[in-house]
N, C-alpha and C positions, 0 to 999 in steps of 0.2 A: 132787085136782087137785094138790096138793103132791108127791104120791107118783108121779105121771105127769111132773112137770116134772123130778123127781130122776133118774127113769128114761131120760128123754130126755138128761139131762147125763151120762150114764153112769155115775152112782153106784149102786152096788149094796149090798145089805143087810149084806152082810160088812164093807162099808167104815164104815157107821154102827155096827155092833156094836164094831169096832176102835175107834172115836173114842168111844164110849161107855166102854170099858175104860179108855183113855187119860184120859179126863176124872176116872175114878175115881183113878187116879194122880196127877193135876194137884190134885185136891182134898185128897189125903191129903199131898201136897208142901205146898199153901197151909196146910194145918192145922198141920203140924210148923213151918212159918216163922212162923206166927203165934204161936207159943209161945216164940219166940227174941227177937221185938221187944219194946220197952219197953210200959209199961202204957198209956199214952197210944196207942199205935197198935193196940194188941192187937185191941180191939173191932173197930174196922174189917177187920183184917186176918181175924179169924174169921168175920165176916159175908162177907166175899168167898169164903172157902173153903165156908161154906155154900151160897152161891148159885152156884158151879161144882158144887157136889154135887146140884143140881137137875137138871142137864143129863143125866146117864147115863140115866135110866128115858126120858126123852123121846127120846133119840137111839136107845135100843134098841128102842122101840116103832115108831118110823119106819123103822128097819132091818128090822123084822119084816113090816111092810106092804110094804115095797120087796121081800122074799124072796117074798112070796105072789104080787106083781105079776110077778116073774120067771118 
C-alpha cells in the first residue's frame, strides 16, 4: 500500500536510495558534532545521531520495493 502511494506520487526507488545515502552522511555529521558539544549535551546529541542512523536501512528497503514495482 505504501509502495503504491509513493509510486503514484512519482517517487522512484532511486530517490529513496539517494535519501538513504544522504541520511548516512547526516548521521555522521551529527555524530561528529556530538563530539564537539559539552558533556551535558553530548548524550542527547549522540542519541540523535543514532536515531538518524536507523533511517538508511528503512529507506533503502522501501526504495528496493519501489524499484521492483516499477
